[in-house]
C-alpha positions as CSV (number, residue, x, y, z in Angstrom):
1,X,19.1,29.3,-23.5
2,X,15.4,28.3,-24.0
3,X,16.5,25.4,-26.2
4,X,19.0,24.2,-23.5
5,X,16.3,24.4,-20.9
6,X,13.9,22.5,-23.1
7,X,16.5,19.8,-23.7
8,X,17.2,19.5,-20.0
9,X,13.5,19.3,-19.2
10,X,13.1,16.5,-21.9
11,X,16.1,14.6,-20.4
12,X,14.6,14.9,-16.9
13,X,11.2,13.8,-18.1
14,X,12.8,10.8,-19.8
15,X,14.6,9.8,-16.6
16,X,11.5,10.2,-14.5
17,X,9.7,7.9,-17.0
18,X,12.4,5.3,-16.4
19,X,13.9,5.3,-19.9
20,X,17.5,5.5,-21.1
21,X,18.7,5.9,-24.6
22,X,20.1,2.3,-25.0
23,X,17.4,0.7,-22.9
24,X,16.3,-2.8,-23.6
25,X,13.4,-2.6,-26.1
26,X,9.8,-3.2,-25.0
27,X,9.8,-6.4,-27.1
28,X,13.1,-7.6,-25.5
29,X,11.7,-6.8,-22.0
30,X,8.5,-8.7,-22.9
31,X,10.5,-11.7,-24.0
32,X,12.4,-11.7,-20.7
33,X,9.1,-11.6,-18.8
34,X,7.7,-14.4,-20.9
35,X,10.7,-16.6,-20.2
36,X,10.4,-16.0,-16.4
37,X,6.7,-16.7,-16.5
38,X,7.1,-20.0,-18.3
39,X,9.9,-21.1,-16.0
40,X,7.9,-20.0,-12.9
41,X,4.9,-22.1,-14.1
42,X,7.1,-25.1,-14.8
43,X,8.6,-24.8,-11.3
44,X,5.1,-24.5,-9.9
45,X,3.9,-27.7,-11.7
46,X,7.0,-29.7,-10.7
47,X,6.6,-28.5,-7.2
48,X,3.0,-29.7,-7.1
49,X,4.1,-33.1,-8.5
50,X,6.8,-33.3,-5.9
51,X,4.2,-32.8,-3.2
52,X,1.8,-35.3,-4.8
53,X,4.4,-38.0,-5.2
54,X,5.5,-37.7,-1.6
55,X,9.0,-36.6,-2.7
56,X,9.4,-33.3,-0.8
57,X,11.4,-34.7,2.1
58,X,13.8,-36.8,0.1
59,X,16.6,-34.2,0.1
60,X,17.5,-33.5,3.7
61,X,20.2,-30.8,3.1
62,X,19.9,-27.4,1.5
63,X,22.7,-26.2,-0.7
64,X,21.6,-22.8,-1.9
65,X,24.4,-22.3,-4.4
66,X,25.8,-25.8,-4.9
67,X,23.8,-28.9,-5.4
68,X,23.4,-28.6,-9.2
69,X,24.3,-32.3,-9.8
70,X,22.5,-35.4,-8.4
71,X,24.6,-38.3,-6.9
72,X,26.7,-39.7,-9.8
73,X,28.1,-42.9,-8.3
74,X,26.8,-45.8,-6.4
75,X,28.6,-44.6,-3.3
76,X,27.1,-41.2,-3.6
77,X,23.6,-42.6,-3.9
78,X,24.1,-44.8,-0.9
79,X,25.3,-41.8,1.1
80,X,22.2,-39.8,0.1
81,X,20.0,-42.7,1.0
82,X,21.7,-43.1,4.4
83,X,21.0,-39.4,5.1
84,X,17.3,-39.9,4.2
85,X,17.0,-43.0,6.4
86,X,18.2,-41.0,9.4
87,X,15.1,-38.8,9.3
88,X,11.4,-39.4,10.5
89,X,9.9,-39.9,7.0
90,X,11.9,-43.2,6.5
91,X,11.6,-44.3,10.1
92,X,7.8,-43.7,10.4
93,X,6.5,-44.0,6.8
94,X,8.7,-45.5,4.2
95,X,10.8,-48.0,6.1
96,X,11.9,-50.8,3.8
97,X,12.0,-48.5,0.8
98,X,14.4,-49.7,-1.9
99,X,17.2,-47.6,-3.4
100,X,15.3,-47.5,-6.7
101,X,12.2,-46.1,-5.0
102,X,14.4,-43.6,-3.2
103,X,15.8,-42.4,-6.5
104,X,12.3,-41.8,-7.8
105,X,11.3,-39.4,-5.1
106,X,14.8,-37.9,-5.0
107,X,14.7,-37.0,-8.6
108,X,11.4,-35.1,-8.3
109,X,12.7,-32.9,-5.5
110,X,16.0,-32.5,-7.3
111,X,14.2,-31.4,-10.5
112,X,12.1,-28.9,-8.4
113,X,15.2,-27.4,-6.8
114,X,17.2,-27.1,-10.1
115,X,14.2,-25.5,-11.9
116,X,14.0,-23.0,-9.0
117,X,17.7,-22.2,-9.5
118,X,17.1,-21.7,-13.3
119,X,14.4,-19.2,-12.6
120,X,16.8,-17.3,-10.3
121,X,19.5,-17.3,-13.0
122,X,17.0,-16.2,-15.6
123,X,16.2,-13.2,-13.5
124,X,19.8,-12.4,-12.3
125,X,21.9,-12.9,-15.4
126,X,20.0,-10.4,-17.6
127,X,19.6,-8.0,-14.7
128,X,23.4,-8.0,-14.1
129,X,24.5,-8.1,-17.8
130,X,22.1,-5.5,-19.0
131,X,22.6,-3.4,-15.9
132,X,26.4,-3.3,-16.4
133,X,26.0,-2.2,-20.0
134,X,23.4,0.4,-18.9
135,X,20.7,-1.0,-21.1
136,X,18.0,-1.2,-18.4
137,X,15.6,1.6,-17.7
138,X,14.8,2.3,-14.1
139,X,11.5,0.4,-14.4
140,X,13.1,-2.6,-16.1
141,X,15.8,-2.7,-13.4
142,X,13.3,-2.5,-10.7
143,X,11.1,-5.3,-12.1
144,X,14.2,-7.5,-12.6
145,X,15.5,-6.8,-9.1
146,X,12.2,-7.5,-7.4
147,X,11.7,-10.7,-9.4
148,X,15.1,-12.0,-8.4
149,X,14.5,-11.1,-4.7
150,X,11.2,-12.9,-4.8
151,X,12.9,-16.0,-6.3
152,X,15.6,-15.9,-3.6
153,X,13.0,-15.5,-0.8
154,X,11.1,-18.4,-2.3
155,X,14.1,-20.6,-2.1
156,X,14.6,-19.7,1.6
157,X,10.9,-20.2,2.3
158,X,11.0,-23.5,0.5
159,X,13.7,-24.8,2.7
160,X,11.9,-23.4,5.8
161,X,8.9,-25.5,4.7
162,X,10.9,-28.7,4.2
163,X,12.7,-28.2,7.5
164,X,9.4,-28.4,9.3
165,X,9.0,-32.0,8.1
166,X,12.5,-33.2,9.2
167,X,12.0,-32.9,13.0
168,X,9.5,-35.3,14.6
169,X,6.5,-35.8,12.3
170,X,7.2,-36.3,8.5
171,X,4.8,-33.7,7.4
172,X,5.6,-30.2,6.4
173,X,3.7,-27.4,8.1
174,X,0.6,-26.5,6.0
175,X,1.1,-22.9,7.0
176,X,4.6,-22.9,5.5
177,X,3.3,-24.8,2.5
178,X,0.6,-22.2,2.0
179,X,3.2,-19.4,2.3
180,X,5.5,-21.2,-0.2
181,X,2.7,-21.6,-2.8
182,X,1.4,-18.1,-2.2
183,X,4.8,-16.5,-2.8
184,X,5.2,-18.5,-6.0
185,X,1.9,-17.2,-7.3
186,X,2.7,-13.7,-6.2
187,X,5.9,-14.0,-8.3
188,X,3.9,-15.3,-11.3
189,X,1.2,-12.6,-10.9
190,X,3.9,-9.8,-10.7
191,X,5.6,-11.1,-13.8
192,X,2.3,-11.4,-15.7
193,X,1.2,-7.9,-14.7
194,X,4.5,-6.4,-15.8
195,X,4.3,-8.4,-19.1
196,X,0.7,-7.1,-19.7
197,X,1.8,-3.5,-19.0
198,X,4.6,-3.6,-21.5
199,X,4.2,-2.4,-25.1
200,X,0.8,-0.9,-24.4
201,X,-0.8,1.4,-27.0
202,X,-3.3,4.0,-25.9
203,X,-6.8,2.8,-26.4
204,X,-10.3,3.6,-25.2
205,X,-11.0,2.1,-21.8
206,X,-14.1,-0.1,-21.4
207,X,-17.4,1.5,-20.3
208,X,-17.6,1.8,-16.5
209,X,-13.9,1.0,-16.2
210,X,-13.8,2.0,-12.5
211,X,-16.6,-0.3,-11.6
212,X,-15.0,-3.2,-13.5
213,X,-11.7,-2.6,-11.7
214,X,-13.5,-2.9,-8.3
215,X,-15.3,-6.1,-9.5
216,X,-12.2,-7.7,-10.7
217,X,-10.2,-6.8,-7.6
218,X,-12.9,-8.3,-5.4
219,X,-12.9,-11.4,-7.7
220,X,-9.1,-11.7,-7.4
221,X,-9.4,-11.4,-3.6
222,X,-11.8,-14.4,-3.6
223,X,-9.3,-16.3,-5.8
224,X,-6.4,-15.7,-3.4
225,X,-8.5,-16.8,-0.4
226,X,-9.4,-20.0,-2.4
227,X,-5.7,-20.6,-3.2
228,X,-4.8,-20.3,0.4
229,X,-7.4,-22.9,1.3
230,X,-6.3,-25.1,-1.5
231,X,-2.8,-25.1,0.1
232,X,-4.3,-25.9,3.5
233,X,-6.2,-28.8,1.8
234,X,-2.9,-30.1,0.3
235,X,-0.9,-29.6,3.5
236,X,-3.5,-31.3,5.7
237,X,-4.1,-34.1,3.1
238,X,-7.8,-33.1,3.3
239,X,-8.4,-34.1,-0.3
240,X,-8.1,-37.8,0.5
241,X,-11.2,-37.7,2.7
242,X,-14.9,-37.0,2.1
243,X,-14.5,-37.9,-1.6
244,X,-18.1,-37.2,-2.6
245,X,-19.8,-34.2,-4.3
246,X,-21.8,-32.1,-3.6
247,X,-22.4,-33.6,-0.2
248,X,-19.7,-34.7,2.2
249,X,-20.3,-38.4,2.9
250,X,-24.0,-37.9,2.3
251,X,-24.3,-34.8,4.5
252,X,-24.6,-31.2,3.5
253,X,-23.2,-30.2,7.0
254,X,-20.7,-32.7,8.2
255,X,-20.8,-33.3,12.0
256,X,-17.0,-33.4,12.2
257,X,-16.6,-29.7,11.3
258,X,-15.5,-27.1,13.8
259,X,-14.6,-29.8,16.3
260,X,-11.7,-27.6,17.5
261,X,-13.7,-24.4,17.8
262,X,-14.6,-22.1,14.9
263,X,-11.3,-20.1,14.6
264,X,-8.8,-23.0,14.9
265,X,-10.9,-25.3,12.8
266,X,-11.0,-22.8,9.9
267,X,-7.3,-23.3,9.3
268,X,-6.3,-26.4,11.2
269,X,-9.1,-29.0,10.8
270,X,-9.1,-31.1,7.6
271,X,-12.8,-31.5,7.4
272,X,-13.6,-27.9,8.0
273,X,-10.9,-26.7,5.6
274,X,-12.2,-29.0,2.8
275,X,-15.7,-27.7,3.4
276,X,-14.6,-24.1,3.0
277,X,-12.5,-24.9,-0.1
278,X,-15.3,-26.8,-1.9
279,X,-18.0,-24.2,-1.2
280,X,-15.8,-21.2,-1.8
281,X,-15.1,-22.7,-5.2
282,X,-18.9,-22.7,-5.8
283,X,-19.1,-19.1,-4.8
284,X,-16.3,-18.1,-7.2
285,X,-18.1,-20.0,-10.0
286,X,-21.3,-18.1,-9.2
287,X,-19.5,-14.8,-9.2
288,X,-17.8,-15.7,-12.5
289,X,-21.2,-16.5,-14.1
290,X,-22.5,-13.1,-13.0
291,X,-19.5,-11.3,-14.5
292,X,-19.9,-13.2,-17.7
293,X,-23.6,-12.3,-18.1
294,X,-22.7,-8.7,-17.2
295,X,-20.0,-8.7,-19.8
296,X,-22.4,-9.8,-22.6
297,X,-23.7,-6.3,-22.6
298,X,-20.3,-4.8,-23.4
299,X,-19.2,-4.0,-27.0
300,X,-17.1,-6.7,-28.7
301,X,-13.4,-6.2,-27.9
302,X,-10.5,-7.5,-25.9
303,X,-12.0,-6.6,-22.6
304,X,-15.2,-8.5,-23.3
305,X,-13.3,-11.4,-24.6
306,X,-11.1,-11.5,-21.5
307,X,-14.1,-11.6,-19.2
308,X,-15.7,-14.4,-21.3
309,X,-12.4,-16.3,-21.1
310,X,-12.3,-15.8,-17.4
311,X,-15.7,-17.5,-17.0
312,X,-14.5,-20.4,-19.1
313,X,-11.3,-20.9,-17.0
314,X,-13.3,-20.7,-13.8
315,X,-15.7,-23.4,-15.2
316,X,-12.8,-25.7,-16.1
317,X,-11.1,-25.1,-12.8
318,X,-14.3,-25.9,-10.9
319,X,-14.7,-29.2,-12.9
320,X,-11.1,-30.1,-12.2
321,X,-11.6,-29.5,-8.5
322,X,-14.7,-31.7,-8.3
323,X,-13.1,-34.5,-10.3
324,X,-9.9,-34.3,-8.3
325,X,-12.0,-34.7,-5.1
326,X,-14.3,-37.5,-6.1
327,X,-11.5,-39.5,-7.7
328,X,-9.4,-39.1,-4.5
329,X,-6.6,-36.9,-5.7
330,X,-5.2,-38.6,-8.9
331,X,-1.8,-37.0,-9.5
332,X,-2.5,-35.8,-13.1
333,X,-5.8,-34.1,-12.2
334,X,-4.5,-32.6,-9.0
335,X,-1.5,-31.1,-10.9
336,X,-3.8,-29.7,-13.6
337,X,-6.0,-28.2,-10.9
338,X,-3.0,-26.3,-9.4
339,X,-1.8,-25.2,-12.9
340,X,-5.3,-23.9,-13.7
341,X,-5.3,-21.8,-10.5
342,X,-2.3,-20.0,-11.8
343,X,-3.8,-19.6,-15.3
344,X,-7.0,-18.3,-13.7
345,X,-5.0,-15.6,-11.9
346,X,-3.3,-14.7,-15.1
347,X,-6.6,-14.3,-17.0
348,X,-8.1,-12.2,-14.2
349,X,-5.1,-10.0,-14.2
350,X,-5.3,-9.6,-17.9
351,X,-8.9,-8.5,-17.7
352,X,-8.0,-6.0,-14.9
353,X,-5.1,-4.6,-16.9
354,X,-7.4,-3.8,-19.8
355,X,-9.5,-1.7,-17.4
356,X,-6.5,0.2,-16.0
357,X,-5.3,3.3,-18.0
358,X,-1.7,3.1,-19.0
359,X,1.0,5.2,-17.5
360,X,3.1,7.3,-20.0
361,X,6.1,4.9,-19.8
362,X,3.9,1.9,-20.5
363,X,2.9,3.1,-24.0
364,X,4.9,2.4,-27.1
365,X,6.3,5.4,-28.8
366,X,4.6,6.2,-32.1
């Protein structure tokens, strides 16, 4: 009887830890997360290029399931072009565009939508296949399910954003753009965190780990606020104005700021939004420098290395931001600036995870 009770207790503990006998191995789960992270980053980059090339309103219909193939005949291309010409962007901004020019912007938006579908399939197919064969632990199934739901929500939000530019003014809402970008980075952050928390081995936490967790959480909060303002800058096209650094058109305090009142100007006025974005970037750089100098007193190890890497990525991101501004938004630099924002989040999350003790189900069995 005692042995039976012990076996049952062990079985219950195993279930509570989210494990099953034939569960996907930690290495297999890590590879799944790696694939989703890479695909998410690729979609993020192509989405940014779609925005920068002015291609986001080229596809005026949303086919959530279908739409895998572009127009394949001359007649199909003419039909797609006719649809585009019926909307405000062509009538107010690109009138006279040739079919060849339309194909260029169409293919960017098409690539973005196809990549988004691929991310969804990369989450759904393993989730269903491994779930049906009972090879997913409860934790793995939860992670896969949440990832797929976020991808699906991102698709809906993406169309909601595009739809805002198909009505009267050929500009998507910068609020919807910010929400679309933020959800993409939430998905990336969630996948990265789950990847970091997989195949952990117990190890000594860094000294003053609770303090470092608070510091890194505050730093991540600043980064998220900066990302929000970066999306506002993109949506309001604020990066194409005041292309000087460190002053704005020769002024430290531009007279055009807060013209609509403090609250509205903080999220709706291009000059004010750019001012906040540029100086919040300087604040983040300063905080990163303080973190790096504090980290120099730590013993050598992964945590110290992660903090030093964090300082390096912040420096690169700051330089990319300044160059993107003073060169008036060259596409390559602006795209790298967006990608670096995601990598900065990833490095900060990696440092945070090194300061968080592992749960029992996050450690590899010995």
